[in-house]
C-alpha positions in Angstrom: -0.2 -0.1 0.0 1.5 3.6 -1.0 2.9 5.3 1.8 1.3 9.1 2.6 4.9 10.3 1.7 4.6 8.3 -1.8 1.0 9.6 -2.8 3.1 13.3 -1.8 5.6 12.7 -4.0 3.1 11.5 -6.9 1.4 14.9 -5.9 4.2 16.8 -6.5 4.5 15.4 -10.3 1.1 16.7 -11.4 -0.7 20.1 -11.4 -2.7 21.2 -8.8 -4.2 24.2 -7.5 -7.1 25.7 -4.9 -7.0 25.0 -1.5 -7.1 21.6 0.3 -8.5 20.3 3.6 -6.3 20.9 6.6 -3.6 18.3 7.0 -3.2 17.8 11.0 -1.1 14.5 10.9 1.9 15.9 12.2 0.8 18.7 14.6 2.0 16.1 17.5 5.2 14.9 16.1 8.5 17.6 15.8 10.4 16.9 12.8 8.6 13.9 11.5 9.8 11.9 8.4 7.2 13.0 5.9 7.1 14.8 2.5 3.5 16.1 2.9 1.7 18.3 0.2 -1.3 20.5 0.8 -2.3 23.3 -1.4 -3.1 26.6 0.2 -1.0 26.2 3.0 -3.0 23.3 4.6 -0.1 21.2 6.0 0.0 21.7 9.8 3.3 21.2 11.5 5.3 22.6 14.6 8.7 22.9 14.1 11.2 21.9 17.3 13.1 25.0 17.0 10.4 27.1 17.1 7.1 25.5 18.4 4.3 26.8 20.5 3.5 23.8 23.0 1.5 25.5 25.2 0.7 28.1 27.5 3.6 29.9 29.0 5.1 27.7 32.0 2.2 25.2 31.4 2.1 21.7 30.1 2.1 20.6 26.7 -1.7 21.1 25.3 -2.8 20.3 21.8 -4.9 22.9 21.2 -1.7 24.8 20.6 -0.3 22.1 18.5 -1.5 23.7 15.2 1.5 25.8 15.0 2.6 26.6 11.5 1.1 25.7 8.3 2.7 24.8 4.8 1.7 24.0 1.2 4.7 21.4 0.8 6.5 20.1 4.1 9.8 18.2 3.8 11.0 16.6 7.0 13.5 14.2 7.7 15.8 12.6 10.4 19.4 11.5 9.3 18.9 7.7 8.5 22.9 7.0 7.8 26.2 7.2 10.1 28.5 9.1 8.0 28.0 7.1 4.8 26.8 9.8 2.5 25.9 13.5 3.1 22.1 13.9 3.9 19.8 16.6 3.1 16.0 17.1 3.7 15.6 19.1 0.5 18.3 19.0 -2.2 17.5 21.1 -5.5 20.0 21.2 -8.1 20.1 23.1 -11.3 22.6 22.9 -14.3 22.7 26.1 -16.3 23.5 25.6 -20.0 21.3 28.0 -22.2 20.6 31.7 -22.6 23.9 33.0 -22.7 23.7 37.3 -24.3 26.4 38.2 -26.6 27.0 42.1 -26.3 25.2 43.9 -29.1 27.2 46.4 -31.1 26.4 47.7 -34.5 27.8 46.3 -37.7 28.0 42.9 -35.7 27.6 39.5 -36.9 25.3 37.5 -35.2 24.1 34.1 -36.1 20.7 32.4 -36.0 19.8 31.9 -32.2 22.1 34.0 -30.6 20.8 36.3 -27.9 21.8 40.2 -27.1 21.0 42.9 -24.8 19.7 46.4 -25.8 18.5 48.7 -23.0 16.5 47.0 -20.5 15.5 43.7 -22.6 16.4 40.8 -24.5 16.5 39.8 -28.3 16.9 36.6 -30.0 17.9 36.4 -33.8 15.4 34.3 -35.5 17.5 35.7 -38.9 21.3 35.9 -38.9 23.1 38.3 -40.2 24.7 41.8 -39.6 23.5 44.5 -37.1 22.9 48.1 -39.1 24.5 51.2 -38.4 21.7 53.1 -36.7 18.8 50.5 -36.5 19.1 48.7 -33.3 16.0 47.3 -32.2 14.1 49.3 -29.1 15.5 48.9 -25.2 12.1 48.6 -23.7 9.7 46.0 -24.1 7.3 46.6 -26.8 3.9 48.7 -26.2 0.5 46.6 -26.5 0.0 45.9 -30.1 3.3 46.3 -31.6 5.1 43.6 -33.3 7.9 41.8 -31.2 9.8 41.4 -34.3 12.7 44.2 -34.8 14.5 44.4 -38.4 18.4 45.4 -37.6 20.1 45.8 -40.9 19.9 42.1 -42.1 19.1 40.7 -38.8 15.8 40.2 -37.5 15.3 40.1 -34.0 12.3 38.8 -31.7 11.6 40.0 -28.5 12.4 37.4 -25.9 11.9 39.4 -22.3 13.0 41.8 -19.9 16.6 41.3 -19.0 16.2 41.6 -15.8 14.9 38.3 -15.5 16.8 36.7 -18.3 19.2 34.9 -15.5 18.4 31.6 -14.2 17.8 30.7 -10.6 18.8 27.7 -8.5 16.0 28.5 -6.1 13.4 31.4 -6.2 11.3 32.8 -3.1 8.9 35.8 -3.1 6.8 37.3 -0.7 4.5 40.1 -1.0 2.9 41.9 1.7 -0.4 43.3 0.5 -2.3 45.8 3.1 -3.6 43.7 5.8 -0.8 41.6 6.0 1.4 40.9 8.9 5.1 40.1 9.6 6.7 38.0 7.6 10.0 36.6 6.6 11.3 36.0 2.9 13.4 33.0 4.2 13.8 31.5 7.6 16.4 29.3 8.6 17.2 28.1 12.4 19.9 25.8 13.5 19.7 24.7 17.3 22.8 23.1 19.2 21.2 20.8 21.3 22.3 20.2 25.3 25.1 17.4 24.4 25.9 17.7 21.1 29.5 18.5 20.2 30.1 21.5 17.7 32.2 20.7 15.0 31.5 22.2 11.7 28.0 23.8 12.0 26.8 26.7 9.7 23.3 28.4 9.3 23.6 29.2 5.5 26.6 28.3 3.5 27.2 30.2 -0.1 29.9 28.8 -2.0 30.9 30.6 -5.1 33.6 28.8 -7.5 35.0 30.5 -10.5 36.7 28.1 -12.8 35.7 29.7 -16.2 39.1 30.7 -16.8 37.7 34.3 -16.6 38.5 36.8 -13.6 35.5 38.6 -12.6 36.9 42.2 -12.7 35.0 46.0 -12.0 31.7 45.7 -13.8 31.4 41.9 -13.9 29.0 40.7 -11.1 30.5 37.4 -10.0 29.1 38.0 -6.2 28.9 35.6 -3.3 26.0 37.2 -1.8 24.1 40.2 -3.2 21.4 42.4 -1.4 19.7 45.1 -3.3 17.9 47.2 -1.4 15.3 48.9 -3.3 12.0 50.9 -3.6 11.0 54.7 -3.1 11.0 54.4 0.6 13.9 53.7 2.9 14.0 50.2 4.4 16.1 49.5 7.9 19.3 47.7 6.9 20.7 46.0 4.3 22.1 43.6 6.4 21.0 43.1 10.3 23.8 41.2 12.7 22.3 41.1 16.2 21.8 38.6 19.2 19.3 38.0 21.9 21.8 36.9 24.6 21.6 38.7 27.7 24.3 36.4 29.8 26.8 35.4 27.7 28.3 36.5 24.6 27.2 35.2 21.4 29.8 35.1 19.3 33.8 35.5 18.9 33.5 37.9 16.0 30.5 39.9 14.6 31.4 39.6 11.2 34.6 37.6 10.0 36.4 38.1 6.7 39.0 35.5 6.8 41.7 34.2 4.2 44.7 35.4 2.8 43.8 35.3 -0.7 40.2 36.3 -0.3 40.3 39.9 -1.4 42.8 41.9 -3.4 41.7 45.9 -3.7 39.9 45.4 -0.2 38.4 43.3 2.2 35.4 45.9 2.7 34.8 48.2 0.2 32.0 50.7 1.2 31.1 53.0 -1.7 27.9 54.9 -0.6 26.6 58.6 0.1 25.3 58.1 3.6 26.2 60.2 6.6 28.8 57.8 7.8 30.7 55.2 6.4 31.1 53.1 9.7 29.3 54.2 12.6 30.0 52.8 16.1 27.4 53.5 18.7 25.1 55.5 16.4 21.9 54.7 18.4 23.1 53.6 21.6 21.2 50.6 21.9 21.1 47.6 23.8 23.9 48.8 26.1 26.4 48.0 23.4 28.7 51.0 23.7 31.8 50.1 25.7 34.8 48.5 23.8 37.3 46.9 26.4 40.1 47.6 24.4 39.3 50.0 21.0 36.8 50.3 18.8 39.2 50.0 15.7 42.2 47.4 15.9 45.3 46.9 13.2 48.0 44.4 13.9 48.9 44.0 10.1 52.2 44.7 8.6 50.8 46.9 6.2 52.6 50.2 4.5 50.0 52.4 6.5 47.6 51.5 9.4 45.1 54.4 8.0 45.1 55.9 4.6 42.9 59.0 4.1 42.6 60.2 0.6 40.1 62.3 -1.5 38.8 65.6 -0.7 37.8 66.6 2.9 35.7 69.7 3.4 36.4 69.8 7.1 38.9 67.5 8.6 40.9 64.2 7.8 40.1 63.2 11.4 38.3 64.5 14.0 38.0 63.4 17.5 35.1 64.9 19.5 35.5 62.3 22.0 35.9 62.6 25.9 38.9 60.0 25.8 42.1 61.3 28.1 44.0 61.4 25.0 42.7 62.5 21.1 45.6 60.7 19.5 48.0 58.6 21.3 51.1 57.3 19.2 53.3 54.6 20.9 55.7 51.8 20.1 58.7 52.2 17.6 58.4 54.4 14.4 61.3 54.3 12.3 60.3 57.5 11.1 57.7 59.7 13.0 55.0 59.6 15.6 52.8 61.9 13.2 54.0 62.8 9.7 52.3 65.7 8.1 53.1 66.2 4.2 50.1 67.9 2.9 49.8 71.5 1.1 47.2 72.7 3.5 47.4 76.4 4.6 48.0 75.0 8.4 49.7 71.8 9.1 48.6 71.5 12.9 46.2 73.9 14.1 45.6 73.8 17.8 42.5 75.8 19.1 40.5 73.9 21.7 39.7 74.9 25.2 42.7 73.8 27.2 42.8 73.4 31.0 46.3 73.4 31.3 48.9 73.1 28.2 48.0 73.5 25.0 51.1 71.2 24.3 53.2 69.5 26.9 56.5 67.9 26.1 59.6 66.4 27.8 60.7 70.0 29.2 58.9 72.2 27.6 55.3 73.2 27.7 53.3 75.7 25.6 50.1 77.1 27.9 46.9 77.9 26.2 47.9 81.4 25.7 50.7 80.7 23.8 53.6 81.1 26.2 56.5 79.0 26.0 58.3 77.7 29.0 61.3 75.4 28.2 64.8 73.9 29.6 66.7 75.6 26.5 65.6 77.2 23.5 68.0 76.7 20.1 67.4 78.9 17.2 69.1 77.7 14.1 69.7 79.6 10.7 70.2 83.4 10.0 66.6 84.6 9.3 63.1 83.3 8.1 63.4 86.0 5.1 63.7 84.6 1.5 67.5 85.8 1.2 68.1 83.6 3.8 70.8 86.5 5.6 70.5 88.5 8.5 68.4 91.9 7.9 70.7 94.4 5.8 69.1 97.6 7.2 67.4 98.4 10.1 63.9 98.9 7.8 64.1 95.3 6.5 60.7 93.7 6.0 60.0 91.8 9.5 57.2 90.4 11.5 57.1 91.9 15.6 59.0 89.3 17.5 61.0 87.8 14.9 64.6 87.1 15.6 67.9 86.4 13.7 71.5 86.1 14.3 75.1 85.8 13.1 78.4 85.4 14.7 78.7 89.3 15.6 75.2 90.3 16.5 71.4 89.1 17.6 68.8 90.7 15.7 65.1 91.5 16.9 62.2 92.6 15.1 60.5 95.2 17.8 57.6 96.5 15.0 56.8 95.8 11.8 59.6 96.1 9.5 61.9 97.8 12.5 64.9 95.7 13.5 67.4 96.6 16.5 70.3 94.6 17.1 73.1 93.8 20.1 76.3 93.2 20.0 77.9 89.4 20.8 80.6 89.3 23.1 83.0 86.6 24.7 83.3 86.0 28.8 
């Protein structure tokens, strides 16, 4: 006598529609071994990872067991011990048709070739050479228009919008209409039960293997995971990573990019016009505001720890925190702790509200008012004049406070363009 699973498999090979009677065969069994089909979402089941078995804190109550429903239920328990890899549901797909050749004027196409013009795909129903200025329209044909377009000696047949020309191994679509409630496009739950010994357990694995002989450079989309946020209204996030843990840390890393040869240009590339490129604690949610060591940690052997390029209207780095130090530099540097090599009007500007010193060094200080106290002061060179010499006359150009010296005199600018000098003598 055929089993229910066999009957379900037979049903899958047919064409059925409508709504079936509610199937409650599996409401009391966690993850049963079955394939059940019920058009219209009429197979009731209770998955162990997210099943409601009764009132909070109370015993199991069958009144709660009708918890989730599906049109197709595929549920299985492993049946062999490591002999083969087992899946509850396996979908394989081989894509060997549908290549699209780039379109160009005065180009030869053969019968059956596909090409893209604008937002649509065409197929050559007559081979030949495209015209110099006769490309078919790049939009779908209007109602009543012919789907066939003549282009030079080529005849094109409109096939479909280019956006849906690609093949898909699996396709999921959820449409939320007015009156609808919460939804997931896809939900994947993995539970490591008490006593289970973790080895290799991944909620979702994506493997992209490029053995085509062609590298995917800029402009060619070969992407392991693509998330496209679209529509006229703002959504929350393209990717959200969080945890409901309250007593223990959920993971070692929130996000991990691993592998010496994982990326050539950048391990993380951000090309967006957002307010911030990377934001930490922007909303101060869930108490996640404390980093025990640092927000950014660089332990690489790169040429530079942080490189800032491009045009900045305000500053390359701005620190508005209340930390004890705005920038702290330590360790062995072969050249300089801070190296400023720009072509800006001011290399280093200090104009904060300093409570003690504007600059404090080893043996010298600069007060907030600009007074310098130093154990010793050495003035090198003769003068800051462009000529490189001491002032030739007492009315040579100068700025009040400017000093110069040679082996016989010390010179002081006491007023704009007014020098005085004092003779130097031995003792």
